[in-house]
N, C-alpha and C positions, 0 to 999 in steps of 0.2 A: 611481828613473826608472823601472826595469822591474816594482817593487810597483805606482806610481802606474797603467802601462797596466794591468796584471793587473786591478787595482780597477774602473777604467773600463770594461775589455772583460768583466768580471762584470756590472756594471750593466747595460750595454749588452744583455747577453745577456736579464738579467732583465726589462727592460722589454720585449724581443722576445716573451718568454714571455707575459707578462700580455697584452700585444697579442692574443696568438694565443687566450687563454684568453676574453678578451673576446668575441673574433670566433667562437668557439663557439657563443655564445648567440642562438638561432634562434628567429623568430617565424613565426607563423603567417600564410599568406598565403589559404589557402581549405580548406574543410573541405568533402569529396564523401562521398557515400555510393553503394557499388556492391553491385550483388548482390540488392536489396531487390524481394521481386516482391509480397508481399500486405501487409507490416505497412505504415503508413503512415510516411512520411519525417519528417511532422511529429511524430509521437509521438518517433521514434527523436531526433529533434535535439532534441526538448523536455530528454532526460535528459543530454545531452554537456556534459561540463565544458571540452571543447575547443572553444573558439567561433572564427566566422571574424571577420574584421576589421571594425570597425564601417564603414558606409556614411559618417560624417562622416570626410573627410580629415584633420583635425588629430587625432584621436584616435589614438595609440599600437596598434600591431598587438601582441594576446596572444603571449606568450611559448609556445613550444612546450614541453611538461612532459611527460615519461615516464610519471609517476605518473597525469597526466589520462589519458593513453592507456589503460593499463591499467586502469583504472578504469569507463572510458568503453565498452571492449571487453564487460565485465561486465554493465554496464547494458544493453547493446543486447541480449545474450542473454537478461537477464530481462522485457524488454520481447517479444520475441518468442516468448517462454515464455508470456507472458500471453495470448497469442492462440493458444496451443495448439500452437506449434511447440517440444515439447520439448527436440528434438533440436539447435537453432539455434546456430550458432559465427560467431564475430564476431573479426576480428583487424583493425590497422590497420597501414596501408603509408604511410612518408614518402617524399617525392620531393621533389628540389629545386626551388625556383620559379626565376623570371627572375632574383631577386636571389640570390646566394651565401647569405646570413643566412634566406631566407626558404624556407619548406616549405611545401609541399601534403600533407594529409593526410587521406588515403582510408579510410573503414570498411569494407570488405569483408564481405558478410553471405552466409551460407549457412542460409537457413531450415530446409531439411530438408521433411519431410512433417508434415500438421497431425493431433495427436491429439484425437478426441471422446471425448466422457463415453460410457462405455457404461452397464451397470445401476448405479442408485441404490439402494442397500438402507437403509432402516431399520428395525434390530433395538432389540428392548427397550421399542417404543413400546406402551403400553395404554391409559393415560390421556388420550392426546390424538389424534383421527381422522388416520390418515396421510395422507388427502388433502389436509386441510388443514394437514397440517405441511409438506406437499411442496410447496405454493405459498410457502413462505418460502424456499426453498432456491434458490441461483444455481446449480447444478451439475445439469442436466437431460439427459437422456439425448439423445444426438446433437448436442449444442452444444459447442463448441471446449473442450476443456480447460484451465482457469484454475487452477494450484496455490493461488492464493490464495483462490478459491472454498472449498476446504475449510477455510480459518480462518475464514473470514465464516460461513458455513454451521454450523459449530458454535456460534458465538456466538448465530445466530439461532434454531437449536434451544432452546440455553439460554433465552434471552428467551423465546420461544414458553411454555415450561412454567411461568418463572416468572410470567408474568401468569394464571397458572392455580392458581397456590401452591404451586407445585413449585420445588425447587431441584435440578436434574439434575446428574449427571456425564455428560457426552458425550465420547467417544472417535470420532476419523476415523483411516480406514487407506484406503488406495488399493492397486490392483495393477493393474498395467499387462500389456497383452495387445496386442503390435503396436502399432497406431494406435486402440486402446480403454484405455481408462482407467476401472476401475471403482472406485465409489466405496461405500463402506459407514460407515454413523454408529451406532456401538452406544451405546444411551442406556441410563442406570441412572436409572429416574425417582425414586427415594426416595418418602416421605411426602408426603402434602399436611399442609400447614402451616397452622395457626390462630391467630388473635390470643389472647393470654392477657390478661391483666387490663388494661383502659385506664383510667389517671388522666389526671383534670382540677386540674389544679393552676392556680390564681390568684396573684399576689403580693402582691394585696391584695385588699380588698372588692370583691366584683363584684354589680352590680344586674341580673344575668344570670342565671336559674335554670340549675343544672346539668343539668338535663333537656333544657333546651331549647338547651343546647352539645351535649350529648350526642346529639342527634336529629339535629344535623346533621352527626355525624363520620359518615365513612366507614370507620374503624377501630372494630370492635367487638369484643368478647368472645366468643370460640368462630366468629368469621365467618373465612372462609379468606384468606388473604394475598393472594388474587387480586382485587386491589383497582384496576387499572390502568384497564380498561373501564368500570368504576361511576364511576373519577374524572373519566374524558372525558366521561361523559353527565352527572354532576352540573354539571361546569364550562360544558356549553351551556347545561342549564337556568338556571343563576344569571348567565347571559351578558348584560347590558343589550342589550335589543333583540332577543334569540334569540326566534325563532317555532318551536322545538324542542319536541313535547310529550313531558314527563315522567312517568316513573311512579315 
């Protein structure tokens, strides 16, 4: 009998423990943003994994997840840095709601001061007019510094050269001085590439002379590989109904 009461007591204790564990699961009743000054709330909310409850009353409220909170603080800091706030910091604060199982999440943001682009240097540029190349860049003196600009500009410089027949190697570097970020792009242009032999291969007998086919080709032997501009011009000439004048 004593053993029986002991087993019942153990089962009851285990049941109470499971009830307590299930009660620890909390749901989000509201998501707030505090400390924001310049970065729009819409941009911040767009990157959050922690979501407020649906406006539809029959939908379940989202669960409160600590991993989401950690990811959200990093995402908020990243959004702020895209606007030039390189020293931005964010942390999450969880407060109880009206119901013990509900939690109010507040993301507190410290934007800090905005950093702007200082000098933009293009080194090793000889085959491409620097003035034209600068028009391709997103990083411009005086504009808010976005770290992503450096990656995009590197790609843009490379593409601009490729359109002229080069395959360059571009290295970007930044140097921060207080609230100024100086950007430098070192370009190794490499040689100007030309096409080699161009073969016209037909699977069977063709009724069109090869000379006529070659006349329409943009790729010709010894021509520079910079064919993108001429390709676009050719497309405009051959487009039905086009009024473009082509030479």
